[in-house]
Kinemage of the C-alpha trace (Angstrom):
@kinemage 1
@onewidth
@group {chain A} dominant
@subgroup {mainchain}
@vectorlist {calphas} color= white
{ca met a 1} P 141.414 -75.557 48.896
{ca tyr a 2} L 145.105 -75.721 48.094
{ca arg a 3} L 146.232 -78.316 45.588
{ca thr a 4} L 148.931 -80.641 46.934
{ca lys a 5} L 152.235 -80.172 45.092
{ca arg a 6} L 155.225 -82.488 45.338
{ca tyr a 7} L 158.631 -80.810 45.669
{ca trp a 8} L 162.131 -82.269 45.430
{ca ser a 9} L 163.829 -83.498 48.591
{ca pro a 10} L 165.753 -80.743 50.348
{ca lys a 11} L 169.508 -80.858 50.340
{ca glu a 12} L 171.901 -79.924 53.033
{ca gly a 13} L 172.191 -76.217 53.546
{ca asp a 14} L 168.747 -75.531 52.097
{ca ile a 15} L 166.386 -73.490 54.248
{ca val a 16} L 163.315 -75.558 54.926
{ca gln a 17} L 160.120 -74.204 56.457
{ca arg a 18} L 157.195 -76.419 57.514
{ca trp a 19} L 153.877 -74.851 56.495
{ca lys a 20} L 150.396 -75.643 57.670
{ca arg a 21} L 148.067 -76.403 54.808
{ca arg a 22} L 144.293 -76.369 54.863
{ca arg a 23} L 142.764 -79.726 55.679
{ca arg a 24} L 140.885 -81.130 52.700
{ca ser a 25} L 138.679 -83.600 54.539
{ca pro a 26} L 138.540 -85.400 57.901
{ca ser a 27} L 139.377 -88.703 56.161
{ca arg a 28} L 142.848 -87.500 55.186
{ca glu a 29} L 143.546 -86.629 58.790
{ca arg a 30} L 142.476 -90.082 59.984
{ca glu a 31} L 144.810 -91.737 57.483
{ca gly a 32} L 147.751 -90.159 59.306
{ca arg a 33} L 149.315 -88.612 56.230
{ca gln a 34} L 152.193 -86.256 56.878
{ca leu a 35} L 152.221 -82.703 55.683
{ca tyr a 36} L 154.518 -81.913 52.783
{ca thr a 37} L 157.462 -79.592 53.332
{ca his a 38} L 157.774 -76.632 51.045
{ca arg a 39} L 161.077 -75.147 49.997
{ca ile a 40} L 161.221 -71.410 50.397
{ca ser a 41} L 162.315 -69.550 47.295
{ca pro a 42} L 165.468 -67.450 47.810
{ca tyr a 43} L 163.653 -64.561 46.146
{ca arg a 44} L 160.822 -64.508 48.733
{ca ser a 45} L 161.130 -62.053 51.580
{ca arg a 46} L 161.907 -63.942 54.769
{ca ser a 47} L 160.521 -61.156 57.002
{ca arg a 48} L 156.927 -62.106 56.131
{ca ser a 49} L 157.445 -65.768 57.037
{ca trp a 50} L 159.162 -64.742 60.255
{ca lys a 51} L 156.204 -62.550 61.209
{ca arg a 52} L 153.773 -65.351 60.415
{ca asp a 53} L 155.759 -67.825 62.549
{ca thr a 54} L 155.860 -65.338 65.399
{ca phe a 55} L 152.100 -64.767 65.198
{ca phe a 56} L 151.193 -68.465 65.299
{ca arg a 57} L 153.700 -69.156 68.107
{ca arg a 58} L 152.317 -66.342 70.248
{ca arg a 59} L 148.770 -67.495 69.633
{ca arg a 60} L 149.604 -71.064 70.680
{ca ile a 61} L 151.311 -69.840 73.853
{ca thr a 62} L 148.405 -67.541 74.783
{ca arg a 63} L 145.823 -70.207 74.019
{ca ser a 64} L 147.552 -72.882 76.094
{ca ser a 65} L 147.916 -70.529 79.055
{ca glu a 66} L 144.209 -69.581 78.936
{ca ile a 67} L 143.162 -73.200 78.834
{ca arg a 68} L 145.416 -74.101 81.748
{ca phe a 69} L 144.029 -71.171 83.738
{ca ser a 70} L 140.422 -72.089 83.092
{ca gln a 71} L 141.014 -75.749 83.967
{ca gly a 72} L 143.274 -75.181 86.961
{ca his a 73} L 142.112 -76.202 90.435
{ca ser a 74} L 144.667 -74.241 92.410
{ca ser a 75} L 143.165 -70.826 91.723
{ca ser a 76} L 142.985 -68.501 94.705
{ca ser a 77} L 139.417 -67.504 93.853
{ca his a 78} L 136.943 -70.052 92.597
{ca ser a 79} L 134.615 -67.346 91.338
{ca gln a 80} L 137.406 -66.016 89.116
{ca ser a 81} L 138.080 -69.469 87.738
{ca tyr a 82} L 134.366 -69.923 86.981
{ca ser a 83} L 134.053 -66.610 85.181
{ca tyr a 84} L 137.056 -67.308 82.970
{ca ser a 85} L 136.006 -70.835 82.168
{ca thr a 86} L 132.661 -69.564 80.879
{ca arg a 87} L 134.543 -67.277 78.495
{ca ser a 88} L 137.009 -69.798 77.134
{ca pro a 89} L 138.513 -68.958 73.713
{ca ala a 90} L 136.949 -70.298 70.547
{ca arg a 91} L 138.044 -73.791 69.585
{ca pro a 92} L 138.941 -74.815 66.029
{ca his a 93} L 136.523 -77.005 64.138
{ca ser a 94} L 138.156 -80.400 64.532
{ca arg a 95} L 137.029 -83.788 65.740
{ca glu a 96} L 139.316 -83.920 68.749
{ca his a 97} L 137.663 -80.834 70.291
{ca thr a 98} L 134.054 -81.860 69.607
{ca lys a 99} L 132.028 -82.663 72.740
{ca thr a 100} L 128.730 -84.364 73.168
{ca lys a 101} L 125.828 -82.698 74.972
{ca ala a 102} L 126.250 -85.020 77.933
{ca glu a 103} L 129.917 -84.042 78.314
{ca lys a 104} L 129.045 -80.347 78.121
{ca his a 105} L 126.348 -80.782 80.755
{ca ser a 106} L 128.676 -82.673 83.076
{ca his a 107} L 131.363 -80.034 82.564
{ca lys a 108} L 128.935 -77.208 83.463
{ca ser a 109} L 127.662 -79.042 86.519
{ca ser a 110} L 131.199 -79.738 87.735
{ca arg a 111} L 132.086 -76.061 87.298
{ca lys a 112} L 129.095 -74.959 89.336
{ca his a 113} L 129.928 -77.536 91.996
{ca arg a 114} L 133.464 -76.231 92.268
{ca thr a 115} L 132.241 -72.674 92.518
{ca arg a 116} L 129.739 -73.355 95.269
{ca ser a 117} L 132.122 -75.480 97.335
{ca gly a 118} L 134.883 -72.868 97.410
{ca ser a 119} L 135.719 -70.852 100.511
{ca tyr a 120} L 135.325 -67.086 100.478
{ca ser a 121} L 136.916 -64.337 102.484
{ca ser a 122} L 133.633 -62.588 103.276
{ca ser a 123} L 129.914 -63.327 103.274
{ca lys a 124} L 129.299 -60.345 100.977
{ca ser a 125} L 131.409 -61.766 98.154
{ca gln a 126} L 129.750 -65.155 98.678
{ca arg a 127} L 126.287 -63.637 98.352
{ca ser a 128} L 127.145 -61.599 95.251
{ca thr a 129} L 128.756 -64.613 93.555
{ca lys a 130} L 125.711 -66.737 94.283
{ca asp a 131} L 123.373 -64.101 92.865
{ca asn a 132} L 125.440 -63.756 89.701
{ca gln a 133} L 125.508 -67.509 89.270
{ca asn a 134} L 121.729 -67.837 89.604
{ca val a 135} L 121.069 -65.060 87.069
{ca glu a 136} L 120.999 -66.704 83.659
{ca asn a 137} L 119.857 -65.460 80.253
{ca asp a 138} L 118.957 -67.502 77.221
{ca lys a 139} L 120.352 -66.787 73.756
{ca glu a 140} L 117.594 -64.239 73.025
{ca gly a 141} L 118.207 -62.228 76.185
{ca his a 142} L 115.249 -63.524 78.217
{ca leu a 143} L 115.851 -64.042 81.926
{ca val a 144} L 115.686 -67.725 82.818
{ca cys a 145} L 113.077 -67.936 85.596
{ca arg a 146} L 112.552 -70.960 87.817
{ca thr a 147} L 109.744 -71.585 90.244
{ca gly a 148} L 110.760 -70.796 93.811
{ca glu a 149} L 113.525 -68.333 92.943
{ca arg a 150} L 113.392 -64.813 94.329
{ca ile a 151} L 114.066 -61.526 92.624
{ca gln a 152} L 115.567 -58.850 94.842
{ca glu a 153} L 114.570 -60.977 97.843
{ca arg a 154} L 111.026 -59.630 97.443
{ca tyr a 155} L 109.306 -61.332 94.514
{ca glu a 156} L 109.100 -65.122 94.672
{ca ile a 157} L 108.334 -66.718 91.312
{ca val a 158} L 105.234 -68.927 91.331
{ca gly a 159} L 104.685 -69.644 87.623
{ca asp a 160} L 104.793 -68.347 84.050
{ca leu a 161} L 102.047 -66.165 82.596
{ca gly a 162} L 103.360 -65.690 79.054
{ca ile a 163} L 106.268 -64.734 76.844
{ca gly a 164} L 106.532 -62.278 73.980
{ca thr a 165} L 108.922 -60.226 71.898
{ca phe a 166} L 109.544 -57.724 74.684
{ca gly a 167} L 110.254 -60.321 77.369
{ca lys a 168} L 108.173 -62.500 79.650
{ca val a 169} L 105.592 -62.177 82.420
{ca val a 170} L 105.730 -64.341 85.548
{ca glu a 171} L 103.405 -64.667 88.502
{ca cys a 172} L 105.069 -63.771 91.783
{ca leu a 173} L 104.361 -63.452 95.479
{ca asp a 174} L 105.103 -59.973 96.793
{ca leu a 175} L 106.718 -60.813 100.125
{ca ala a 176} L 106.759 -57.153 101.138
{ca arg a 177} L 102.974 -56.877 100.822
{ca gly a 178} L 101.680 -59.895 102.664
{ca asn a 179} L 102.393 -62.437 99.903
{ca ser a 180} L 99.962 -60.748 97.546
{ca arg a 181} L 100.129 -62.035 93.985
{ca val a 182} L 101.460 -59.771 91.248
{ca ala a 183} L 102.366 -60.066 87.580
{ca leu a 184} L 106.037 -59.243 87.026
{ca lys a 185} L 106.959 -58.161 83.514
{ca ile a 186} L 110.662 -58.892 82.865
{ca ile a 187} L 112.067 -57.117 79.817
{ca arg a 188} L 114.748 -58.787 77.681
{ca asn a 189} L 118.311 -57.671 78.280
{ca val a 190} L 118.441 -55.938 74.897
{ca arg a 191} L 119.076 -52.234 74.584
{ca lys a 192} L 116.093 -51.283 72.409
{ca tyr a 193} L 113.670 -53.170 74.651
{ca arg a 194} L 115.133 -51.604 77.788
{ca glu a 195} L 114.670 -48.148 76.263
{ca ala a 196} L 111.084 -48.985 75.279
{ca ala a 197} L 110.439 -50.222 78.829
{ca gln a 198} L 111.554 -46.871 80.239
{ca leu a 199} L 109.035 -45.129 77.979
{ca glu a 200} L 106.313 -47.524 79.121
{ca ile a 201} L 107.145 -46.816 82.766
{ca asn a 202} L 106.810 -43.103 82.062
{ca val a 203} L 103.353 -43.638 80.567
{ca leu a 204} L 102.266 -45.890 83.433
{ca glu a 205} L 103.387 -43.334 86.005
{ca lys a 206} L 101.355 -40.646 84.230
{ca ile a 207} L 98.289 -42.911 84.178
{ca lys a 208} L 98.716 -43.690 87.861
{ca glu a 209} L 99.024 -40.001 88.649
{ca arg a 210} L 95.864 -39.087 86.709
{ca asp a 211} L 93.805 -42.128 87.798
{ca gln a 212} L 94.365 -42.448 91.522
{ca asp a 213} L 90.895 -43.937 92.091
{ca his a 214} L 91.460 -46.752 89.540
{ca lys a 215} L 88.234 -46.002 87.677
{ca asn a 216} L 89.467 -45.913 84.089
{ca met a 217} L 90.158 -49.597 83.359
{ca cys a 218} L 93.883 -49.179 82.712
{ca val a 219} L 96.309 -51.562 84.374
{ca gln a 220} L 98.065 -50.081 87.401
{ca ile a 221} L 101.807 -50.195 87.989
{ca arg a 222} L 102.958 -51.172 91.484
{ca asp a 223} L 106.720 -51.200 91.292
{ca cys a 224} L 109.602 -50.977 88.816
{ca phe a 225} L 113.312 -51.722 89.148
{ca glu a 226} L 116.315 -53.096 87.264
{ca phe a 227} L 117.611 -56.611 87.863
{ca his a 228} L 120.945 -57.543 86.243
{ca gly a 229} L 120.192 -55.616 83.048
{ca his a 230} L 116.491 -56.561 82.959
{ca val a 231} L 113.888 -53.856 83.517
{ca cys a 232} L 111.140 -55.312 85.718
{ca ile a 233} L 107.635 -53.871 86.139
{ca ala a 234} L 105.188 -55.199 88.723
{ca phe a 235} L 101.432 -55.011 87.977
{ca glu a 236} L 98.259 -56.137 89.605
{ca leu a 237} L 97.538 -59.774 88.786
{ca leu a 238} L 94.740 -60.139 86.225
{ca gly a 239} L 93.033 -63.022 84.464
{ca lys a 240} L 93.363 -64.295 80.903
{ca ser a 241} L 93.285 -62.063 77.862
{ca thr a 242} L 90.067 -61.821 75.871
{ca phe a 243} L 91.854 -63.494 72.942
{ca glu a 244} L 93.127 -66.419 75.016
{ca phe a 245} L 89.696 -66.974 76.577
{ca gln a 246} L 88.002 -66.943 73.167
{ca lys a 247} L 90.643 -69.283 71.763
{ca glu a 248} L 90.108 -71.795 74.584
{ca asn a 249} L 86.379 -71.485 73.874
{ca asn a 250} L 86.914 -72.662 70.257
{ca phe a 251} L 86.558 -69.058 69.045
{ca leu a 252} L 82.872 -68.967 69.847
{ca pro a 253} L 81.422 -65.423 69.906
{ca tyr a 254} L 80.969 -63.650 73.213
{ca pro a 255} L 77.394 -63.073 74.376
{ca leu a 256} L 76.041 -59.707 73.304
{ca thr a 257} L 75.656 -58.579 76.936
{ca his a 258} L 79.369 -59.220 77.514
{ca ile a 259} L 80.272 -57.420 74.283
{ca arg a 260} L 78.268 -54.386 75.369
{ca his a 261} L 79.901 -54.333 78.799
{ca met a 262} L 83.438 -54.744 77.427
{ca ala a 263} L 82.817 -52.159 74.686
{ca phe a 264} L 81.532 -49.667 77.251
{ca gln a 265} L 84.629 -50.144 79.421
{ca leu a 266} L 87.004 -49.895 76.454
{ca cys a 267} L 85.388 -46.680 75.245
{ca his a 268} L 85.660 -45.273 78.751
{ca ala a 269} L 89.336 -46.300 79.110
{ca leu a 270} L 90.366 -44.934 75.704
{ca lys a 271} L 88.449 -41.720 76.292
{ca phe a 272} L 90.493 -41.262 79.466
{ca leu a 273} L 93.734 -41.814 77.531
{ca his a 274} L 92.749 -39.463 74.716
{ca glu a 275} L 91.734 -36.723 77.146
{ca asn a 276} L 95.272 -36.926 78.504
{ca gln a 277} L 96.787 -36.579 75.012
{ca leu a 278} L 97.788 -40.234 74.843
{ca thr a 279} L 97.192 -42.793 72.063
{ca his a 280} L 97.557 -46.493 72.849
{ca thr a 281} L 98.401 -47.473 69.206
{ca asp a 282} L 98.468 -51.242 69.866
{ca leu a 283} L 94.951 -52.245 70.803
{ca lys a 284} L 94.117 -55.908 70.197
{ca pro a 285} L 92.323 -58.701 72.102
{ca glu a 286} L 95.667 -59.914 73.499
{ca asn a 287} L 96.124 -56.560 75.266
{ca ile a 288} L 92.701 -56.613 76.924
{ca leu a 289} L 92.601 -58.778 80.045
{ca phe a 290} L 89.759 -59.935 82.244
{ca val a 291} L 90.032 -58.946 85.884
{ca asn a 292} L 88.921 -62.460 86.753
{ca ser a 293} L 88.586 -65.075 84.022
{ca glu a 294} L 86.640 -67.682 86.015
{ca tyr a 295} L 83.799 -69.125 83.975
{ca asp a 296} L 80.746 -71.350 83.916
{ca ile a 297} L 79.970 -73.960 81.276
{ca cys a 298} L 76.638 -73.413 79.510
{ca tyr a 299} L 74.892 -74.971 76.530
{ca asn a 300} L 74.714 -72.828 73.396
{ca glu a 301} L 71.398 -73.431 71.639
{ca ser a 302} L 72.350 -71.760 68.368
{ca lys a 303} L 75.724 -73.547 68.063
{ca lys a 304} L 74.456 -76.831 69.571
{ca cys a 305} L 77.476 -77.163 71.823
{ca glu a 306} L 78.755 -76.329 75.269
{ca glu a 307} L 80.606 -73.079 75.787
{ca lys a 308} L 82.452 -71.216 78.512
{ca arg a 309} L 80.931 -68.008 79.820
{ca val a 310} L 83.034 -65.710 81.929
{ca arg a 311} L 81.388 -64.823 85.215
{ca asn a 312} L 82.618 -61.232 85.341
{ca ser a 313} L 83.238 -59.325 82.113
{ca ser a 314} L 85.231 -56.529 83.747
{ca ile a 315} L 88.429 -55.853 81.790
{ca arg a 316} L 91.688 -53.890 81.933
{ca val a 317} L 93.742 -52.391 79.108
{ca val a 318} L 97.422 -53.390 79.262
{ca asp a 319} L 100.697 -53.023 77.323
{ca phe a 320} L 101.503 -49.335 77.008
{ca gly a 321} L 104.920 -49.986 75.478
{ca ser a 322} L 103.873 -48.315 72.209
{ca ala a 323} L 101.670 -45.604 73.717
{ca thr a 324} L 102.484 -42.149 72.352
{ca phe a 325} L 101.715 -38.682 73.655
{ca asp a 326} L 100.478 -36.065 71.220
{ca his a 327} L 103.678 -34.010 71.526
{ca glu a 328} L 105.973 -36.999 70.940
{ca tyr a 329} L 107.377 -38.262 67.666
{ca his a 330} L 104.876 -40.415 65.747
{ca thr a 331} L 106.378 -43.399 63.969
{ca thr a 332} L 105.123 -44.215 60.482
{ca ile a 333} L 103.737 -47.694 61.244
{ca val a 334} L 101.745 -48.513 64.382
{ca ala a 335} L 99.201 -51.114 65.476
{ca thr a 336} L 99.206 -54.834 64.816
{ca arg a 337} L 98.418 -55.722 61.195
{ca his a 338} L 94.799 -56.906 61.588
{ca tyr a 339} L 93.833 -53.806 63.614
{ca arg a 340} L 95.717 -51.227 61.529
{ca pro a 341} L 93.679 -48.340 60.071
{ca pro a 342} L 93.912 -47.240 56.415
{ca glu a 343} L 95.667 -43.946 57.191
{ca val a 344} L 98.571 -45.909 58.698
{ca ile a 345} L 98.825 -48.277 55.708
{ca leu a 346} L 98.809 -45.307 53.307
{ca glu a 347} L 101.295 -43.430 55.551
{ca leu a 348} L 99.092 -40.363 55.801
{ca gly a 349} L 99.834 -39.764 59.482
{ca trp a 350} L 97.769 -40.891 62.429
{ca ser a 351} L 96.373 -39.632 65.713
{ca gln a 352} L 93.818 -40.754 68.296
{ca pro a 353} L 91.203 -42.002 65.755
{ca cys a 354} L 93.679 -44.830 65.164
{ca asp a 355} L 92.540 -46.377 68.478
{ca val a 356} L 88.875 -46.073 67.485
{ca trp a 357} L 89.477 -48.110 64.314
{ca ser a 358} L 91.285 -50.825 66.288
{ca leu a 359} L 88.424 -50.926 68.794
{ca gly a 360} L 85.914 -51.480 65.974
{ca cys a 361} L 87.948 -54.444 64.684
{ca ile a 362} L 88.139 -55.884 68.208
{ca leu a 363} L 84.395 -55.655 68.830
{ca phe a 364} L 83.705 -57.347 65.497
{ca glu a 365} L 86.040 -60.172 66.520
{ca tyr a 366} L 84.206 -60.552 69.839
{ca tyr a 367} L 80.912 -60.725 67.954
{ca ser a 368} L 81.877 -63.122 65.156
{ca gly a 369} L 84.772 -65.141 66.568
{ca phe a 370} L 87.094 -64.393 63.634
{ca thr a 371} L 89.272 -61.510 62.453
{ca leu a 372} L 87.670 -58.959 60.142
{ca phe a 373} L 90.817 -58.375 58.056
{ca gln a 374} L 92.687 -61.666 57.882
{ca thr a 375} L 95.689 -60.675 55.792
{ca his a 376} L 99.397 -59.897 55.891
{ca asp a 377} L 99.715 -57.772 52.756
{ca asn a 378} L 99.048 -54.033 52.428
{ca arg a 379} L 97.403 -54.154 49.008
{ca glu a 380} L 95.170 -57.067 49.978
{ca his a 381} L 94.313 -55.282 53.218
{ca leu a 382} L 93.131 -52.217 51.289
{ca val a 383} L 91.102 -54.394 48.904
{ca met a 384} L 89.376 -56.036 51.870
{ca met a 385} L 88.529 -52.613 53.278
{ca glu a 386} L 86.892 -51.616 49.997
{ca arg a 387} L 84.895 -54.864 49.809
{ca ile a 388} L 83.633 -54.554 53.396
{ca leu a 389} L 83.349 -50.790 53.937
{ca gly a 390} L 83.187 -49.233 50.485
{ca pro a 391} L 85.723 -47.520 48.167
{ca leu a 392} L 88.641 -45.604 49.604
{ca pro a 393} L 88.158 -41.815 49.560
{ca arg a 394} L 89.756 -40.159 46.521
{ca arg a 395} L 91.501 -37.587 48.674
{ca met a 396} L 93.345 -40.324 50.614
{ca val a 397} L 94.295 -42.143 47.396
{ca tyr a 398} L 95.816 -39.069 45.713
{ca lys a 399} L 97.505 -37.842 48.886
{ca thr a 400} L 99.347 -41.051 49.753
{ca arg a 401} L 102.941 -41.757 48.763
{ca lys a 402} L 102.034 -45.416 48.214
{ca gln a 403} L 101.052 -44.883 44.593
{ca lys a 404} L 102.427 -48.322 43.712
{ca tyr a 405} L 99.138 -49.770 44.984
{ca phe a 406} L 97.021 -47.660 42.603
{ca cys a 407} L 96.532 -46.952 38.941
{ca his a 408} L 94.360 -43.982 37.909
{ca gly a 409} L 92.963 -43.801 41.442
{ca ser a 410} L 91.945 -47.472 41.656
{ca leu a 411} L 93.638 -50.336 43.442
{ca ile a 412} L 95.721 -52.647 41.278
{ca trp a 413} L 94.147 -56.034 41.900
{ca asp a 414} L 93.431 -59.239 40.009
{ca asp a 415} L 90.175 -60.872 41.068
{ca asn a 416} L 91.052 -64.053 39.152
{ca ser a 417} L 94.229 -64.732 41.150
{ca ser a 418} L 94.225 -67.032 44.177
{ca asp a 419} L 94.322 -64.038 46.521
{ca gly a 420} L 91.568 -62.350 44.548
{ca gln a 421} L 89.345 -65.425 44.798
{ca tyr a 422} L 90.007 -65.638 48.542
{ca val a 423} L 88.969 -62.009 49.054
{ca ser a 424} L 85.870 -62.410 46.896
{ca lys a 425} L 84.810 -65.494 48.833
{ca asn a 426} L 85.470 -64.301 52.389
{ca cys a 427} L 84.886 -60.535 52.347
{ca his a 428} L 81.337 -59.138 52.275
{ca gln a 429} L 79.643 -55.914 53.203
{ca leu a 430} L 79.774 -55.243 56.937
{ca met a 431} L 76.029 -55.530 57.540
{ca lys a 432} L 75.947 -59.043 56.074
{ca tyr a 433} L 77.872 -60.355 59.079
{ca lys a 434} L 74.927 -59.776 61.439
{ca ser a 435} L 73.646 -62.968 63.028
{ca ser a 436} L 70.288 -61.380 63.854
{ca asp a 437} L 68.121 -58.490 62.689
{ca cys a 438} L 66.935 -57.493 66.139
{ca ala a 439} L 67.456 -53.947 67.406
{ca glu a 440} L 70.471 -54.742 69.604
{ca his a 441} L 72.431 -56.265 66.733
{ca met a 442} L 71.503 -53.398 64.425
{ca gln a 443} L 72.705 -50.882 67.005
{ca leu a 444} L 76.003 -52.714 67.442
{ca phe a 445} L 76.668 -52.768 63.708
{ca asp a 446} L 75.747 -49.124 63.385
{ca leu a 447} L 78.369 -48.383 66.038
{ca leu a 448} L 80.913 -50.590 64.238
{ca asn a 449} L 80.183 -48.857 60.939
{ca arg a 450} L 80.944 -45.480 62.496
{ca met a 451} L 84.098 -46.761 64.221
{ca leu a 452} L 85.324 -48.258 60.944
{ca glu a 453} L 84.901 -45.044 58.976
{ca leu a 454} L 87.704 -44.899 56.383
{ca arg a 455} L 88.245 -41.164 56.829
{ca pro a 456} L 89.796 -40.568 60.266
{ca ala a 457} L 88.417 -37.028 60.494
{ca leu a 458} L 84.831 -38.361 60.225
{ca arg a 459} L 85.373 -41.343 62.517
{ca ile a 460} L 83.257 -41.356 65.660
{ca thr a 461} L 84.929 -40.074 68.818
{ca leu a 462} L 84.810 -42.046 72.040
{ca lys a 463} L 82.723 -39.401 73.740
{ca glu a 464} L 80.143 -39.751 70.967
{ca ala a 465} L 80.414 -43.543 71.133
{ca leu a 466} L 79.486 -43.584 74.826
{ca glu a 467} L 76.281 -41.741 73.912
{ca his a 468} L 75.367 -44.230 71.197
{ca pro a 469} L 72.000 -46.062 71.533
{ca phe a 470} L 73.885 -49.340 71.902
{ca phe a 471} L 74.779 -48.195 75.443
{ca arg a 472} L 71.339 -46.972 76.462
{ca pro a 473} L 70.891 -47.190 80.269
{ca gln a 474} L 67.325 -48.475 79.900
{ca gln a 475} L 68.490 -51.472 77.925
{ca met a 476} L 71.310 -52.149 80.368
{ca thr a 477} L 68.902 -52.127 83.297
{ca lys a 478} L 66.479 -54.525 81.583
{ca gln a 479} L 69.206 -57.083 80.993
{ca lys a 480} L 70.417 -56.800 84.622
{ca val a 481} L 74.051 -56.317 83.721
{ca asp a 482} L 76.448 -54.997 86.336
{ca trp a 483} L 77.806 -51.777 84.815
{ca thr a 484} L 79.646 -50.572 87.888
{ca leu a 485} L 83.222 -49.639 87.062
């Protein structure tokens, strides 16, 4: 802030210049105090003050003309007036220009009313202006979708299915295919997400080309296009995700028969991807959807409560935005935190065994109802792995660049800290999480133990997993489970 200085009164013949000074507080402005006049020193260059005066005068003239143009009603084109009024110049921070929310809303509604009521020279310009007016993005770049609106005159929005970092998914009627229901994924109008969407479309096209009979449990793409800067991908409409269903069921475990069926399908789907040199890299319960999530309510004897049981445990793998071919560049960090393998945390490089580790974490979550590695810190994550699965291999410890986590080959960790006490209390050996000692549970945990092998080279492959005793055909037949794909 400038300090106010009092100068002598100017005499005749003196050159006087009125300067704007920075406002100290709103209260001084309300008191109506006049600004002081400053006498220019004869030793100061007058060219600088002349340039400053010229700059402020030009800015005031330009600003007033823009405001008059945006507020004028005699414009030859109402669409032009609307576009300029939405891009009005920034206003200074003063009380006289502050508007309430109600005034802003009324101003926007009046602008839209003026735009729609204007006359146009052709129906084509009227249609394009109407489309541009209806297309609206929020501050994060998401397309604002309203029920009943149509996209490209083909997809009529019925409701919302979810929103995420990449964009949102809405349920639509495909008017070109007999009003069949589809899930339309609308990517945010942000450059990096549009580029990622193009990579996902490439992967989906490859999957569709290699799986024309739809037998490999991967979601199928139906259409893709661009809509006002938003990449849109149409998929078959599926049910709820396995995470959402379990959450609505109070995180009760899935029945073992459903776990076996879902595990069999996931192994089959990932085996198909790996045979085509593709790694999903982002497997988690949110990216595994039921084909139909209708359910029955049953009474759980062991939990002494009612629970929801899905009628059909058929699933589909979705979200190939992070999928990577073997020949493509491999980023350092992949997978969501709770399903991230040790080789990724230690930055030792990763390949297709990364998906097998994530699948083991998912199956454990289906079985227990909670996450195996509930953490958000790399060091704590590694400590949990050692408590549950055994010590990290020495070769991985000495090879990693993350030596800050280790000292003489051992993890730096304080068991007496709050985090150390949490890990000691909640992390046990894997086999201690079994709820039963019967053969089926033992087989499942043997499969999990091999999927959660710390060394990726020794981790079970999906071809070997499908031959595991947990998926024995005799046992499947006895339990009368529908294993048709």
